[in-house]
gemmi code that builds the backbone of each chain (N, CA, C; Angstrom):
import gemmi

chains = {
    "A": [
        ("UNK", (108.662, 108.564, 86.384), (108.721, 108.757, 84.928), (110.068, 108.247, 84.367)),
        ("UNK", (111.171, 108.647, 85.067), (112.501, 108.203, 84.630), (112.592, 106.681, 84.702)),
        ("UNK", (112.058, 106.131, 85.817), (112.091, 104.670, 86.010), (111.354, 103.971, 84.880)),
        ("UNK", (110.210, 104.514, 84.499), (109.404, 103.918, 83.426), (110.184, 103.978, 82.108)),
        ("UNK", (110.843, 105.132, 81.855), (111.617, 105.298, 80.613), (112.755, 104.285, 80.564)),
        ("UNK", (113.484, 104.138, 81.694), (114.591, 103.179, 81.732), (114.098, 101.760, 81.486)),
        ("UNK", (112.945, 101.475, 82.094), (112.350, 100.151, 81.918), (112.040, 99.917, 80.444)),
        ("UNK", (111.474, 100.940, 79.804), (111.113, 100.821, 78.381), (112.373, 100.652, 77.515)),
        ("UNK", (113.422, 101.439, 77.825), (114.677, 101.341, 77.055), (115.247, 99.929, 77.174)),
        ("UNK", (115.236, 99.398, 78.418), (115.752, 98.041, 78.638), (114.958, 97.024, 77.848)),
        ("UNK", (113.649, 97.208, 77.832), (112.773, 96.285, 77.098), (113.086, 96.340, 75.606)),
        ("UNK", (113.242, 97.574, 75.084), (113.521, 97.736, 73.644), (114.873, 97.114, 73.307)),
        ("UNK", (115.890, 97.394, 74.163), (117.222, 96.833, 73.906), (117.200, 95.312, 73.992)),
        ("UNK", (116.454, 94.806, 74.959), (116.317, 93.364, 75.121), (115.703, 92.742, 73.878)),
        ("UNK", (114.712, 93.431, 73.324), (114.044, 92.950, 72.104), (115.029, 92.970, 70.920)),
        ("UNK", (115.791, 94.075, 70.828), (116.780, 94.189, 69.746), (117.834, 93.081, 69.851)),
        ("UNK", (118.219, 92.751, 71.111), (119.209, 91.679, 71.318), (118.718, 90.351, 70.772)),
        ("UNK", (117.387, 90.170, 70.857), (116.832, 88.896, 70.396), (116.857, 88.807, 68.877)),
        ("UNK", (116.567, 89.920, 68.209), (116.535, 89.835, 66.736), (117.938, 90.026, 66.135)),
        ("UNK", (118.804, 90.725, 66.854), (120.189, 90.888, 66.377), (121.116, 90.730, 67.570)),
        ("UNK", (121.476, 89.483, 67.908), (122.307, 89.245, 69.110), (123.602, 90.063, 69.089)),
        ("UNK", (123.939, 90.674, 70.227), (125.150, 91.509, 70.278), (126.420, 90.666, 70.144)),
        ("UNK", (127.488, 91.305, 69.663), (128.779, 90.622, 69.551), (129.404, 90.517, 70.941)),
        ("UNK", (130.121, 89.427, 71.160), (130.787, 89.250, 72.455), (132.056, 90.082, 72.513)),
        ("UNK", (132.280, 90.744, 73.642), (133.575, 91.395, 73.860), (134.158, 90.838, 75.153)),
        ("UNK", (135.477, 90.834, 75.225), (136.161, 90.245, 76.378), (136.946, 91.314, 77.124)),
        ("UNK", (136.732, 91.358, 78.431), (137.510, 92.293, 79.235), (138.867, 91.676, 79.572)),
        ("UNK", (138.945, 90.365, 79.449), (140.208, 89.656, 79.657), (140.373, 88.668, 78.525)),
        ("UNK", (141.614, 88.310, 78.254), (141.857, 87.361, 77.173), (141.680, 85.937, 77.667)),
        ("UNK", (141.903, 85.709, 78.931), (141.673, 84.404, 79.526), (140.866, 84.628, 80.792)),
        ("UNK", (140.577, 83.565, 81.485), (139.838, 83.731, 82.736), (140.719, 84.512, 83.706)),
        ("UNK", (140.222, 85.629, 84.229), (141.079, 86.496, 85.035), (141.213, 86.037, 86.476)),
        ("UNK", (141.622, 84.793, 86.687), (141.670, 84.281, 88.060), (142.830, 84.881, 88.834)),
        ("UNK", (143.923, 85.206, 88.144), (145.082, 85.763, 88.845), (145.758, 84.755, 89.759)),
        ("UNK", (145.420, 83.497, 89.606), (145.992, 82.465, 90.483), (147.058, 81.686, 89.708)),
        ("UNK", (148.281, 81.861, 90.119), (149.392, 81.164, 89.473), (150.276, 80.590, 90.573)),
        ("UNK", (150.812, 79.425, 90.351), (151.681, 78.792, 91.348), (152.572, 77.771, 90.638)),
        ("UNK", (153.884, 77.880, 90.826), (154.781, 76.929, 90.163), (154.902, 75.602, 90.911)),
        ("UNK", (154.061, 75.393, 91.907), (154.144, 74.164, 92.710), (153.900, 72.921, 91.847)),
        ("UNK", (152.837, 72.985, 91.033), (152.466, 71.821, 90.227), (153.590, 71.419, 89.261)),
        ("UNK", (154.251, 72.436, 88.696), (155.358, 72.153, 87.764), (156.478, 71.416, 88.491)),
        ("UNK", (156.719, 71.816, 89.736), (157.794, 71.184, 90.506), (157.422, 69.753, 90.899)),
        ("UNK", (156.168, 69.564, 91.303), (155.719, 68.211, 91.659), (155.833, 67.305, 90.430)),
        ("UNK", (155.459, 67.839, 89.273), (155.548, 67.049, 88.036), (157.002, 66.726, 87.710)),
        ("UNK", (157.904, 67.676, 87.952), (159.328, 67.428, 87.694), (159.859, 66.348, 88.643)),
        ("UNK", (159.422, 66.401, 89.896), (159.814, 65.355, 90.861), (159.304, 63.991, 90.388)),
        ("UNK", (158.076, 63.975, 89.897), (157.495, 62.711, 89.421), (158.297, 62.169, 88.239)),
        ("UNK", (158.701, 63.064, 87.340), (159.492, 62.634, 86.172), (160.825, 62.027, 86.622)),
        ("UNK", (161.423, 62.621, 87.666), (162.682, 62.063, 88.208), (162.434, 60.655, 88.746)),
        ("UNK", (161.366, 60.538, 89.526), (161.047, 59.252, 90.162), (160.772, 58.164, 89.114)),
        ("UNK", (160.011, 58.525, 88.084), (159.692, 57.545, 87.032), (160.970, 57.120, 86.295)),
        ("UNK", (161.840, 58.086, 86.044), (163.103, 57.779, 85.356), (163.942, 56.820, 86.199)),
        ("UNK", (164.015, 57.125, 87.513), (164.801, 56.279, 88.427), (164.231, 54.864, 88.470)),
        ("UNK", (162.906, 54.764, 88.522), (162.274, 53.439, 88.580), (162.510, 52.668, 87.280)),
        ("UNK", (162.570, 53.379, 86.164), (162.867, 52.715, 84.887), (164.313, 52.206, 84.869)),
        ("UNK", (165.222, 53.021, 85.432), (166.638, 52.620, 85.500), (166.789, 51.380, 86.379)),
        ("UNK", (166.074, 51.387, 87.507), (166.218, 50.295, 88.491), (165.328, 49.087, 88.206)),
        ("UNK", (164.647, 49.093, 87.094), (163.649, 48.058, 86.825), (164.258, 46.644, 86.810)),
        ("UNK", (163.598, 45.771, 87.524), (164.012, 44.371, 87.547), (163.423, 43.682, 86.308)),
        ("UNK", (164.297, 43.197, 85.432), (163.821, 42.649, 84.155), (163.878, 41.118, 84.105)),
        ("UNK", (163.846, 40.513, 85.288), (163.893, 39.037, 85.307), (162.653, 38.438, 84.667)),
        ("UNK", (161.513, 39.011, 84.982), (160.253, 38.541, 84.408), (159.867, 39.490, 83.265)),
        ("UNK", (160.010, 39.002, 82.036), (159.777, 39.854, 80.864), (158.393, 40.499, 80.843)),
        ("UNK", (157.395, 39.656, 81.122), (156.015, 40.151, 81.030), (155.768, 41.274, 82.037)),
        ("UNK", (156.220, 41.016, 83.269), (156.054, 42.018, 84.330), (156.815, 43.291, 83.980)),
        ("UNK", (158.028, 43.098, 83.495), (158.880, 44.242, 83.160), (158.260, 45.079, 82.044)),
        ("UNK", (157.748, 44.390, 81.013), (157.103, 45.108, 79.904), (155.942, 45.953, 80.418)),
        ("UNK", (155.153, 45.313, 81.248), (153.988, 45.995, 81.815), (154.417, 47.230, 82.615)),
        ("UNK", (155.448, 47.040, 83.417), (155.926, 48.140, 84.262), (156.556, 49.263, 83.428)),
        ("UNK", (157.263, 48.881, 82.369), (157.881, 49.894, 81.492), (156.795, 50.790, 80.885)),
        ("UNK", (155.718, 50.139, 80.451), (154.620, 50.916, 79.838), (154.035, 51.895, 80.848)),
        ("UNK", (153.789, 51.382, 82.038), (153.174, 52.245, 83.062), (154.098, 53.409, 83.452)),
        ("UNK", (155.362, 53.100, 83.716), (156.305, 54.139, 84.150), (156.541, 55.169, 83.049)),
        ("UNK", (156.654, 54.665, 81.821), (156.897, 55.584, 80.699), (155.698, 56.502, 80.488)),
        ("UNK", (154.514, 55.948, 80.618), (153.293, 56.751, 80.443), (153.261, 57.906, 81.456)),
        ("UNK", (153.532, 57.570, 82.707), (153.493, 58.603, 83.754), (154.626, 59.619, 83.539)),
        ("UNK", (155.787, 59.120, 83.137), (156.919, 60.027, 82.860), (156.550, 61.010, 81.741)),
        ("UNK", (155.958, 60.476, 80.681), (155.518, 61.323, 79.550), (154.542, 62.395, 80.029)),
        ("UNK", (153.544, 61.951, 80.762), (152.474, 62.871, 81.198), (153.017, 63.978, 82.087)),
        ("UNK", (153.912, 63.610, 83.000), (154.389, 64.616, 83.944), (155.417, 65.560, 83.330)),
        ("UNK", (156.212, 65.060, 82.401), (157.135, 65.959, 81.695), (156.313, 66.961, 80.867)),
        ("UNK", (155.216, 66.492, 80.296), (154.336, 67.373, 79.522), (153.656, 68.382, 80.454)),
        ("UNK", (153.300, 67.910, 81.643), (152.667, 68.801, 82.622), (153.620, 69.929, 83.034)),
        ("UNK", (154.900, 69.590, 83.173), (155.901, 70.622, 83.483), (155.846, 71.702, 82.406)),
        ("UNK", (155.853, 71.262, 81.145), (155.839, 72.214, 80.032), (154.576, 73.070, 80.076)),
        ("UNK", (153.449, 72.427, 80.314), (152.166, 73.137, 80.339), (152.140, 74.202, 81.448)),
        ("UNK", (152.499, 73.784, 82.651), (152.427, 74.696, 83.806), (153.385, 75.882, 83.642)),
        ("UNK", (154.581, 75.596, 83.166), (155.579, 76.669, 82.987), (155.125, 77.629, 81.892)),
        ("UNK", (154.566, 77.067, 80.821), (154.082, 77.915, 79.714), (152.983, 78.857, 80.180)),
        ("UNK", (152.077, 78.360, 81.012), (150.962, 79.190, 81.499), (151.501, 80.371, 82.297)),
        ("UNK", (152.414, 80.095, 83.232), (152.948, 81.173, 84.074), (153.762, 82.138, 83.222)),
        ("UNK", (154.551, 81.578, 82.338), (155.400, 82.421, 81.461), (154.538, 83.299, 80.554)),
        ("UNK", (153.507, 82.691, 79.959), (152.695, 83.420, 78.983), (151.650, 84.324, 79.589)),
        ("UNK", (151.079, 83.917, 80.728), (149.951, 84.680, 81.286), (150.334, 85.568, 82.465)),
        ("UNK", (151.268, 85.109, 83.277), (151.599, 85.909, 84.466), (152.689, 86.937, 84.185)),
        ("UNK", (153.809, 86.476, 83.617), (154.948, 87.384, 83.433), (154.638, 88.455, 82.396)),
        ("UNK", (155.011, 89.668, 82.735), (154.809, 90.793, 81.820), (156.179, 91.396, 81.481)),
        ("UNK", (156.159, 92.341, 80.552), (157.406, 92.926, 80.063), (158.275, 93.450, 81.200)),
        ("UNK", (157.627, 94.055, 82.212), (158.407, 94.620, 83.322), (159.196, 93.534, 84.071)),
        ("UNK", (158.614, 92.307, 84.130), (159.323, 91.200, 84.788), (160.519, 90.747, 83.940)),
        ("UNK", (160.318, 90.768, 82.629), (161.405, 90.329, 81.737), (162.591, 91.283, 81.882)),
        ("UNK", (162.278, 92.587, 82.031), (163.341, 93.573, 82.215), (164.198, 93.269, 83.438)),
        ("UNK", (163.539, 92.805, 84.496), (164.276, 92.492, 85.732), (164.919, 91.110, 85.677)),
        ("UNK", (164.413, 90.249, 84.794), (164.956, 88.880, 84.667), (165.249, 88.590, 83.204)),
        ("UNK", (166.303, 89.195, 82.677), (166.570, 89.053, 81.239), (166.811, 87.614, 80.769)),
        ("UNK", (167.115, 86.726, 81.707), (167.370, 85.337, 81.302), (166.123, 84.463, 81.306)),
        ("UNK", (164.969, 85.066, 81.583), (163.746, 84.267, 81.743), (163.358, 83.500, 80.473)),
        ("UNK", (163.402, 84.162, 79.334), (163.008, 83.478, 78.089), (163.918, 82.277, 77.817)),
        ("UNK", (165.219, 82.471, 78.022), (166.160, 81.361, 77.801), (165.890, 80.217, 78.778)),
        ("UNK", (165.570, 80.593, 80.015), (165.293, 79.579, 81.032), (164.076, 78.742, 80.624)),
        ("UNK", (163.012, 79.412, 80.183), (161.805, 78.687, 79.754), (162.115, 77.803, 78.541)),
        ("UNK", (162.901, 78.339, 77.627), (163.302, 77.559, 76.445), (164.040, 76.287, 76.885)),
        ("UNK", (164.963, 76.442, 77.850), (165.708, 75.283, 78.361), (164.791, 74.270, 79.030)),
        ("UNK", (163.812, 74.772, 79.770), (162.864, 73.866, 80.436), (162.097, 73.055, 79.398)),
        ("UNK", (161.659, 73.722, 78.339), (160.920, 73.008, 77.281), (161.782, 71.902, 76.663)),
        ("UNK", (163.038, 72.258, 76.366), (163.942, 71.284, 75.739), (164.255, 70.129, 76.688)),
        ("UNK", (164.518, 70.468, 77.974), (164.845, 69.415, 78.945), (163.662, 68.475, 79.160)),
        ("UNK", (162.458, 69.056, 79.231), (161.268, 68.217, 79.439), (161.100, 67.251, 78.263)),
        ("UNK", (161.396, 67.721, 77.061), (161.310, 66.835, 75.887), (162.353, 65.719, 75.997)),
        ("UNK", (163.550, 66.090, 76.455), (164.612, 65.098, 76.605), (164.225, 64.038, 77.638)),
        ("UNK", (163.598, 64.507, 78.724), (163.151, 63.580, 79.770), (162.119, 62.607, 79.201)),
        ("UNK", (161.287, 63.100, 78.289), (160.299, 62.227, 77.659), (160.976, 61.222, 76.714)),
        ("UNK", (161.922, 61.722, 75.942), (162.537, 60.897, 74.894), (163.480, 59.823, 75.442)),
        ("UNK", (164.123, 60.118, 76.573), (165.178, 59.214, 77.060), (164.885, 58.720, 78.482)),
        ("UNK", (165.660, 57.759, 78.904), (165.652, 57.376, 80.330), (166.925, 57.977, 80.890)),
        ("UNK", (166.844, 59.250, 81.263), (168.044, 60.025, 81.531), (167.897, 60.754, 82.877)),
        ("UNK", (168.539, 60.211, 83.892), (168.410, 60.783, 85.237), (169.004, 62.193, 85.317)),
        ("UNK", (170.124, 62.391, 84.614), (170.761, 63.722, 84.636), (169.803, 64.780, 84.076)),
        ("UNK", (169.153, 64.431, 82.963), (168.222, 65.379, 82.347), (167.037, 65.652, 83.279)),
        ("UNK", (166.541, 64.608, 83.942), (165.394, 64.775, 84.844), (165.763, 65.667, 86.034)),
        ("UNK", (166.983, 65.454, 86.580), (167.429, 66.295, 87.704), (167.658, 67.738, 87.254)),
        ("UNK", (168.207, 67.887, 86.079), (168.453, 69.218, 85.527), (167.121, 69.946, 85.288)),
        ("UNK", (166.119, 69.177, 84.847), (164.790, 69.766, 84.618), (164.237, 70.336, 85.925)),
        ("UNK", (164.327, 69.555, 86.998), (163.831, 70.049, 88.284), (164.593, 71.304, 88.700)),
        ("UNK", (165.898, 71.272, 88.531), (166.728, 72.414, 88.924), (166.293, 73.690, 88.181)),
        ("UNK", (166.010, 73.561, 86.886), (165.588, 74.720, 86.088), (164.194, 75.192, 86.489)),
        ("UNK", (163.328, 74.238, 86.798), (161.966, 74.602, 87.221), (162.014, 75.312, 88.577)),
        ("UNK", (162.922, 74.879, 89.445), (163.083, 75.546, 90.745), (163.569, 76.988, 90.540)),
        ("UNK", (164.494, 77.149, 89.600), (165.007, 78.485, 89.277), (163.860, 79.381, 88.779)),
        ("UNK", (163.010, 78.784, 87.937), (161.837, 79.475, 87.404), (160.896, 79.874, 88.555)),
        ("UNK", (160.709, 78.951, 89.502), (159.819, 79.207, 90.647), (160.359, 80.352, 91.503)),
        ("UNK", (161.670, 80.413, 91.644), (162.272, 81.503, 92.440), (162.030, 82.858, 91.774)),
        ("UNK", (162.195, 82.890, 90.462), (161.927, 84.148, 89.736), (160.467, 84.539, 89.897)),
        ("UNK", (159.581, 83.529, 89.812), (158.145, 83.789, 89.935), (157.812, 84.418, 91.286)),
        ("UNK", (158.295, 83.805, 92.385), (157.930, 84.313, 93.710), (158.509, 85.700, 93.945)),
        ("UNK", (159.722, 85.936, 93.438), (160.299, 87.282, 93.570), (159.448, 88.297, 92.803)),
        ("UNK", (158.971, 87.909, 91.636), (158.121, 88.800, 90.832), (156.823, 89.112, 91.567)),
        ("UNK", (156.385, 88.192, 92.426), (155.175, 88.421, 93.224), (155.486, 89.205, 94.494)),
        ("UNK", (156.771, 89.576, 94.682), (157.159, 90.341, 95.863), (157.348, 89.479, 97.093)),
        ("UNK", (157.540, 88.178, 96.881), (157.729, 87.264, 98.013), (159.127, 86.661, 97.959)),
        ("UNK", (159.705, 86.450, 99.138), (161.057, 85.894, 99.211), (160.998, 84.370, 99.063)),
        ("UNK", (161.605, 83.834, 98.000), (161.527, 82.376, 97.837), (162.371, 81.632, 98.851)),
        ("UNK", (161.961, 80.440, 99.176), (162.761, 79.592, 100.066), (162.577, 78.134, 99.629)),
        ("UNK", (163.640, 77.355, 99.837), (163.579, 75.943, 99.461), (163.227, 75.100, 100.677)),
        ("UNK", (162.265, 74.223, 100.489), (161.869, 73.332, 101.585), (161.960, 71.884, 101.084)),
        ("UNK", (162.055, 70.964, 102.039), (162.107, 69.556, 101.649), (160.773, 69.153, 101.037)),
        ("UNK", (160.851, 68.449, 99.930), (159.601, 68.049, 99.266), (158.899, 66.938, 100.053)),
        ("UNK", (159.692, 66.163, 100.772), (159.107, 65.043, 101.513), (158.746, 63.878, 100.598)),
        ("UNK", (159.098, 64.009, 99.345), (158.752, 62.935, 98.405), (159.911, 61.944, 98.278)),
        ("UNK", (159.682, 60.856, 97.567), (160.686, 59.798, 97.466), (161.930, 60.230, 96.676)),
        ("UNK", (161.864, 61.355, 95.989), (163.055, 61.838, 95.279), (164.029, 62.527, 96.242)),
        ("UNK", (163.534, 62.812, 97.445), (164.303, 63.490, 98.499), (164.811, 64.861, 98.052)),
        ("UNK", (164.168, 65.420, 97.086), (164.573, 66.749, 96.611), (163.810, 67.853, 97.309)),
        ("UNK", (163.974, 69.045, 96.754), (163.356, 70.220, 97.375), (162.262, 70.811, 96.492)),
        ("UNK", (161.457, 71.650, 97.137), (160.409, 72.410, 96.449), (160.655, 73.883, 96.783)),
        ("UNK", (160.543, 74.740, 95.801), (160.674, 76.176, 96.076), (159.304, 76.722, 96.456)),
        ("UNK", (159.250, 77.253, 97.676), (158.028, 77.929, 98.123), (158.423, 79.373, 98.457)),
        ("UNK", (157.724, 80.005, 99.344), (158.095, 81.379, 99.719), (157.883, 81.611, 101.212)),
        ("UNK", (158.564, 82.642, 101.736), (158.440, 82.944, 103.175), (157.106, 83.620, 103.442)),
    ],
    "B": [
        ("UNK", (137.658, 93.179, 84.431), (137.162, 94.559, 84.507), (136.159, 94.727, 85.645)),
        ("UNK", (135.986, 93.655, 86.412), (135.058, 93.783, 87.533), (135.631, 94.771, 88.534)),
        ("UNK", (134.871, 95.527, 89.279), (133.416, 95.432, 89.386), (132.648, 96.317, 88.393)),
        ("UNK", (133.355, 97.087, 87.563), (132.632, 97.997, 86.671), (131.846, 97.231, 85.609)),
        ("UNK", (132.483, 96.221, 85.021), (131.796, 95.389, 84.037), (131.843, 93.947, 84.520)),
        ("UNK", (130.689, 93.337, 84.560), (130.641, 91.932, 84.988), (130.322, 91.053, 83.798)),
        ("UNK", (130.684, 89.785, 83.935), (130.399, 88.854, 82.854), (128.891, 88.841, 82.595)),
        ("UNK", (128.508, 88.962, 81.355), (127.085, 88.946, 81.001), (126.502, 90.339, 80.813)),
        ("UNK", (127.215, 91.362, 81.269), (126.744, 92.737, 81.035), (126.667, 92.984, 79.540)),
        ("UNK", (125.713, 93.793, 79.161), (125.625, 94.184, 77.752), (126.000, 95.645, 77.654)),
        ("UNK", (126.769, 95.957, 76.641), (127.196, 97.348, 76.486), (126.802, 97.871, 75.107)),
        ("UNK", (126.595, 99.163, 75.054), (126.328, 99.800, 73.765), (127.547, 100.671, 73.470)),
        ("UNK", (128.109, 100.509, 72.281), (129.268, 101.334, 71.934), (128.910, 102.330, 70.838)),
        ("UNK", (129.582, 103.447, 70.894), (129.394, 104.488, 69.891), (130.520, 104.346, 68.863)),
        ("UNK", (130.167, 103.883, 67.694), (131.189, 103.650, 66.658), (131.673, 104.951, 66.015)),
        ("UNK", (130.947, 106.043, 66.228), (131.334, 107.315, 65.599), (131.974, 108.272, 66.603)),
        ("UNK", (132.255, 107.751, 67.803), (132.741, 108.636, 68.877), (134.024, 109.388, 68.513)),
        ("UNK", (134.854, 108.738, 67.693), (136.157, 109.362, 67.419), (136.275, 109.917, 65.998)),
        ("UNK", (135.128, 110.237, 65.415), (135.173, 110.864, 64.089), (135.598, 112.328, 64.237)),
        ("UNK", (134.984, 113.001, 65.208), (135.300, 114.430, 65.394), (136.115, 114.699, 66.660)),
        ("UNK", (136.370, 113.652, 67.438), (137.199, 113.863, 68.638), (138.214, 112.731, 68.732)),
        ("UNK", (139.144, 112.876, 69.661), (140.212, 111.874, 69.783), (140.008, 111.058, 71.065)),
        ("UNK", (140.530, 109.827, 71.047), (140.453, 109.033, 72.288), (141.109, 109.781, 73.450)),
        ("UNK", (140.523, 109.648, 74.612), (141.002, 110.358, 75.795), (141.244, 109.355, 76.921)),
        ("UNK", (142.301, 109.557, 77.718), (142.502, 108.652, 78.861), (141.238, 108.581, 79.719)),
        ("UNK", (140.889, 107.375, 80.090), (139.669, 107.186, 80.882), (138.534, 106.612, 80.051)),
        ("UNK", (138.623, 106.748, 78.721), (137.579, 106.181, 77.851), (137.650, 104.659, 77.884)),
        ("UNK", (136.492, 104.034, 77.868), (136.442, 102.577, 77.698), (136.169, 102.303, 76.228)),
        ("UNK", (137.003, 101.500, 75.631), (136.886, 101.266, 74.188), (136.911, 99.773, 73.874)),
        ("UNK", (136.386, 99.435, 72.704), (136.492, 98.054, 72.228), (137.353, 98.046, 70.966)),
        ("UNK", (138.083, 96.969, 70.790), (138.976, 96.827, 69.633), (139.290, 95.348, 69.449)),
        ("UNK", (139.729, 95.013, 68.254), (140.076, 93.616, 68.004), (141.454, 93.313, 68.603)),
        ("UNK", (141.561, 92.166, 69.256), (142.848, 91.753, 69.832), (143.904, 91.748, 68.723)),
        ("UNK", (145.028, 92.451, 68.934), (146.045, 92.537, 67.873), (146.597, 91.186, 67.431)),
        ("UNK", (146.591, 90.203, 68.322), (147.173, 88.900, 67.965), (146.152, 87.777, 67.832)),
        ("UNK", (144.897, 88.076, 68.125), (143.870, 87.016, 68.030), (142.720, 87.535, 67.184)),
        ("UNK", (142.763, 87.189, 65.914), (141.772, 87.703, 64.964), (140.355, 87.314, 65.392)),
        ("UNK", (139.475, 88.274, 65.356), (138.072, 88.009, 65.649), (137.713, 88.154, 67.113)),
        ("UNK", (138.731, 88.295, 67.990), (138.443, 88.436, 69.422), (138.409, 89.923, 69.788)),
        ("UNK", (137.260, 90.374, 70.242), (137.109, 91.804, 70.555), (137.301, 92.018, 72.050)),
        ("UNK", (138.149, 92.970, 72.378), (138.448, 93.251, 73.788), (137.835, 94.566, 74.241)),
        ("UNK", (137.610, 94.655, 75.536), (137.122, 95.884, 76.168), (138.184, 96.330, 77.159)),
        ("UNK", (138.741, 97.508, 76.968), (139.789, 98.016, 77.873), (139.609, 99.515, 78.088)),
        ("UNK", (140.377, 100.017, 79.054), (140.329, 101.437, 79.371), (141.582, 102.110, 78.815)),
        ("UNK", (141.403, 103.284, 78.213), (142.578, 103.995, 77.695), (143.313, 104.640, 78.865)),
        ("UNK", (144.604, 104.308, 78.954), (145.397, 104.864, 80.055), (146.152, 106.099, 79.575)),
        ("UNK", (146.645, 106.023, 78.352), (147.476, 107.114, 77.847), (147.321, 107.178, 76.331)),
        ("UNK", (147.373, 108.381, 75.798), (147.311, 108.525, 74.339), (148.624, 109.136, 73.867)),
        ("UNK", (149.275, 108.443, 72.930), (150.537, 108.942, 72.375), (150.352, 109.062, 70.866)),
        ("UNK", (150.206, 110.285, 70.385), (149.972, 110.496, 68.946), (148.668, 109.841, 68.536)),
        ("UNK", (148.779, 108.897, 67.590), (147.574, 108.220, 67.084), (147.336, 106.899, 67.815)),
        ("UNK", (148.165, 106.629, 68.804), (148.053, 105.321, 69.461), (147.616, 105.459, 70.915)),
        ("UNK", (146.867, 104.453, 71.348), (146.383, 104.459, 72.739), (146.973, 103.291, 73.504)),
        ("UNK", (147.405, 103.597, 74.716), (147.868, 102.538, 75.619), (146.657, 102.117, 76.436)),
        ("UNK", (146.275, 100.854, 76.325), (145.063, 100.401, 77.021), (145.420, 99.419, 78.137)),
        ("UNK", (144.642, 99.486, 79.208), (144.834, 98.541, 80.312), (143.472, 98.097, 80.830)),
        ("UNK", (143.486, 97.013, 81.611), (142.263, 96.610, 82.295), (142.165, 97.396, 83.590)),
        ("UNK", (141.026, 97.317, 84.246), (140.897, 98.025, 85.527), (141.782, 97.352, 86.567)),
        ("UNK", (141.756, 96.012, 86.540), (142.593, 95.260, 87.482), (143.934, 94.981, 86.815)),
        ("UNK", (144.818, 95.951, 86.909), (146.057, 95.880, 86.118), (146.912, 94.651, 86.418)),
        ("UNK", (146.825, 94.155, 87.670), (147.666, 93.003, 88.018), (147.251, 91.737, 87.288)),
        ("UNK", (145.978, 91.677, 86.879), (145.481, 90.455, 86.243), (145.167, 90.648, 84.770)),
        ("UNK", (145.531, 91.784, 84.236), (145.065, 92.096, 82.888), (146.125, 91.856, 81.824)),
        ("UNK", (145.677, 91.316, 80.699), (146.556, 91.247, 79.536), (146.186, 92.444, 78.669)),
        ("UNK", (147.133, 93.335, 78.467), (146.782, 94.590, 77.810), (147.966, 95.130, 77.021)),
        ("UNK", (148.038, 96.452, 76.873), (149.094, 97.050, 76.044), (150.495, 96.701, 76.524)),
        ("UNK", (150.618, 96.355, 77.803), (151.944, 95.972, 78.295), (152.410, 94.695, 77.616)),
        ("UNK", (151.448, 93.923, 77.105), (151.829, 92.693, 76.415), (151.702, 92.834, 74.898)),
        ("UNK", (150.568, 93.368, 74.435), (150.382, 93.382, 72.972), (150.616, 94.737, 72.326)),
        ("UNK", (151.101, 95.702, 73.099), (151.460, 96.997, 72.512), (150.288, 97.965, 72.427)),
        ("UNK", (150.579, 99.154, 71.894), (149.549, 100.200, 71.804), (148.578, 99.881, 70.670)),
        ("UNK", (147.404, 100.493, 70.763), (146.357, 100.273, 69.759), (146.242, 101.513, 68.884)),
        ("UNK", (146.309, 101.321, 67.587), (146.184, 102.458, 66.665), (144.739, 102.942, 66.644)),
        ("UNK", (144.588, 104.240, 66.391), (143.255, 104.852, 66.407), (142.255, 104.156, 65.500)),
        ("UNK", (142.705, 103.758, 64.297), (141.748, 103.153, 63.363), (141.375, 101.725, 63.737)),
        ("UNK", (142.035, 101.174, 64.758), (141.707, 99.813, 65.194), (140.629, 99.819, 66.286)),
        ("UNK", (140.358, 101.011, 66.829), (139.329, 101.100, 67.868), (137.951, 101.004, 67.205)),
        ("UNK", (137.156, 100.056, 67.694), (135.835, 99.844, 67.088), (134.822, 100.862, 67.598)),
        ("UNK", (134.969, 101.278, 68.859), (134.036, 102.255, 69.395), (134.275, 102.536, 70.860)),
        ("UNK", (133.592, 103.558, 71.330), (133.693, 103.954, 72.736), (132.443, 103.472, 73.467)),
        ("UNK", (132.658, 102.944, 74.669), (131.513, 102.434, 75.416), (130.611, 103.615, 75.788)),
        ("UNK", (129.348, 103.439, 75.454), (128.372, 104.507, 75.710), (127.695, 104.260, 77.058)),
        ("UNK", (127.113, 103.070, 77.182), (126.532, 102.683, 78.477), (126.378, 101.165, 78.521)),
        ("UNK", (126.133, 100.665, 79.710), (125.866, 99.219, 79.848), (124.451, 99.029, 80.380)),
        ("UNK", (123.918, 97.867, 80.132), (122.556, 97.606, 80.640), (122.418, 96.141, 81.012)),
    ],
}
model = gemmi.Model(1)
for chain_id, residues in chains.items():
    chain = gemmi.Chain(chain_id)
    for i, (resn, *xyz) in enumerate(residues, 1):
        res = gemmi.Residue()
        res.name, res.seqid = resn, gemmi.SeqId(i, " ")
        for name, pos in zip(("N", "CA", "C"), xyz):
            atom = gemmi.Atom()
            atom.name, atom.element = name, gemmi.Element(name[0])
            atom.pos, atom.b_iso = gemmi.Position(*pos), 0.0
            res.add_atom(atom)
        chain.add_residue(res)
    model.add_chain(chain)
structure = gemmi.Structure()
structure.add_model(model)
structure.setup_entities()
């Protein structure tokens, strides 16, 4: 009898849903994957360094070739500096909570600096700015891993920039 | 909010639940996101302070809740979850 009643209630509610669709509610504001990693931001920062270096070292003997190469290198530099901003913003906005800010009072300033440096890397052919950007992103990665309760460690990136990547033990 | 609420679940809320009573810790409530107009959230009341409720998700490590957007005033609560189907 109870089973029949529940079945009937479900049928009635199902019918009501069709004539007056229910409003959507969200248990999370974004997809609750809980998966965050500052690795991509660091790889993008390394790429921005490499593109900047290649632009500095560009052989301009052949104008046509050089123009073509400038466009390609600049495009990749732009994209990866933007990727740094995107990845850092996601972790800053979605992962870090007030309790983390309390333990890392300089976090907001650090993110602000990363945004500004990434813009500078886009605007200029500036190796110092590109290296500084990576350094700040590494600092950000260290704060992130500590917030996750993991001890950060620097390892060789193995990439052509010969720099490091912050991972964890 | 999994495993209690899964994507696609339908819930019925009681919009009059707090006319004669007050929100209580443990209640599941819906309310409009304080910073995103038109987005309705489903959260669990963790603590009630005066007229305001501190809400969290079940999976606190992955939830965006009162720790980020602050407490929810009583008149902002749209209703209490009655049942899901």
